[in-house]
C-alpha positions as CSV (number, residue, x, y, z in Angstrom):
1,L,-13.7,10.2,-22.9
2,R,-11.4,13.2,-23.3
3,A,-9.8,13.6,-26.7
4,N,-6.0,13.6,-26.8
5,C,-6.0,12.4,-23.2
6,G,-5.2,8.7,-23.5
7,A,-2.2,6.5,-23.9
8,A,-1.4,2.9,-24.9
9,F,1.8,1.2,-23.9
10,A,3.2,-2.3,-23.3
11,I,4.2,-3.8,-20.0
12,Q,6.0,-7.1,-19.3
13,I,4.0,-9.8,-17.6
14,E,5.6,-13.2,-17.2
15,N,8.0,-12.5,-20.1
16,Q,5.2,-11.4,-22.4
17,E,4.3,-7.9,-23.6
18,R,0.8,-6.9,-22.6
19,L,-1.1,-3.9,-23.8
20,V,-2.4,-1.3,-21.4
21,V,-4.7,1.6,-22.2
22,V,-5.1,4.6,-19.9
23,Q,-7.8,7.2,-20.7
24,E,-9.2,10.3,-19.1
25,V,-12.9,10.7,-18.7
26,E,-14.7,13.9,-19.2
27,R,-15.8,15.5,-15.9
28,T,-19.4,15.8,-17.1
29,A,-19.5,12.1,-17.9
30,L,-18.2,10.8,-14.5
31,R,-21.6,10.7,-12.8
32,N,-23.4,8.6,-15.5
33,L,-20.4,6.6,-16.8
34,N,-21.3,3.1,-17.9
35,V,-17.9,1.5,-17.0
36,P,-18.5,-2.0,-18.5
37,E,-19.7,-0.4,-21.7
38,V,-16.7,1.9,-22.0
39,I,-14.2,-0.8,-21.2
40,E,-15.7,-3.2,-23.7
41,A,-15.8,-0.4,-26.4
42,I,-12.1,0.3,-25.8
43,C,-11.1,-3.3,-26.0
44,R,-13.3,-3.9,-29.1
45,A,-11.9,-0.9,-30.9
46,V,-8.3,-2.0,-30.2
47,G,-9.1,-5.5,-31.4
48,E,-10.8,-4.3,-34.6
49,N,-8.1,-1.8,-35.5
50,H,-5.0,-3.6,-34.3
51,I,-4.0,-7.2,-33.9
52,A,-3.7,-6.9,-30.1
53,E,-5.6,-7.9,-27.0
54,V,-5.9,-5.4,-24.2
55,Y,-4.5,-6.6,-20.9
56,A,-5.7,-3.6,-18.8
57,V,-7.7,-0.4,-19.1
58,T,-7.5,2.4,-16.5
59,L,-10.0,5.2,-16.6
60,L,-8.5,8.4,-15.2
61,K,-9.9,11.5,-13.5
62,T,-10.2,14.6,-15.7
63,G,-6.9,16.5,-16.0
64,S,-4.7,13.8,-14.5
65,I,-2.9,12.2,-17.4
66,P,0.8,13.2,-17.4
67,K,1.6,15.6,-20.1
68,T,4.6,17.6,-21.3
69,T,4.6,21.4,-21.1
70,S,3.6,21.4,-24.8
71,G,0.6,19.2,-24.1
72,K,1.8,15.8,-25.3
73,V,0.9,12.8,-23.3
74,Q,3.9,11.2,-21.6
75,R,3.5,7.5,-22.3
76,S,6.6,6.4,-20.4
77,T,5.4,8.4,-17.3
78,C,2.0,6.8,-17.7
79,Q,3.6,3.4,-17.9
80,K,5.7,3.9,-14.7
81,A,2.7,5.3,-12.9
82,F,0.5,2.3,-13.9
83,Q,3.2,-0.1,-12.7
84,N,3.5,1.8,-9.4
85,D,-0.3,2.0,-9.1
86,S,0.0,5.8,-8.8
87,L,-2.4,7.0,-11.5
88,S,-5.4,9.0,-10.5
89,S,-7.8,6.3,-11.6
90,I,-11.5,6.1,-11.2
91,F,-11.7,2.5,-12.4
92,Q,-9.2,-0.1,-13.4
93,W,-10.0,-3.3,-15.3
94,Q,-7.4,-6.0,-15.9
95,I,-7.5,-9.5,-17.3
96,P,-5.3,-12.1,-15.6
97,A,-2.5,-13.2,-18.0
98,D,-3.6,-16.8,-17.9
99,Q,-7.3,-16.2,-18.5
100,Q,-8.8,-16.1,-22.0
101,S,-12.3,-14.9,-21.3
102,T,-14.2,-12.2,-23.1
103,I,-14.5,-8.7,-21.7
104,T,-18.2,-9.3,-21.2
105,D,-17.7,-12.5,-19.2
106,L,-15.1,-10.8,-17.0
107,M,-17.3,-7.8,-16.3
108,A,-20.3,-10.0,-15.5
109,R,-18.2,-12.1,-13.1
110,S,-16.8,-9.0,-11.3
111,Q,-20.3,-7.7,-10.7
112,T,-21.5,-10.9,-8.9
């Protein structure tokens, strides 16, 4: 994953705030990327360091996260692009708001 090329923000789903994480992937890692492992690691890290459950993770193409001219990630632009489905994503994982399964269970089900 690319350092300083990720953002976390909240979106409203059925009148509840849900956490979304978007993160660029290093170009050299794209070919051998273990997506389920990366998604699980992101969700686990958020859960261990913050009292929050990740609703969605979007992995982005290298160099595609919106930034200011000074190089800061534009979270609000990321949020709008996520909601408009206009991010340059290579993979998107999302948990249904009414489902309380573990990341591993969801990834296993999506691969069957």
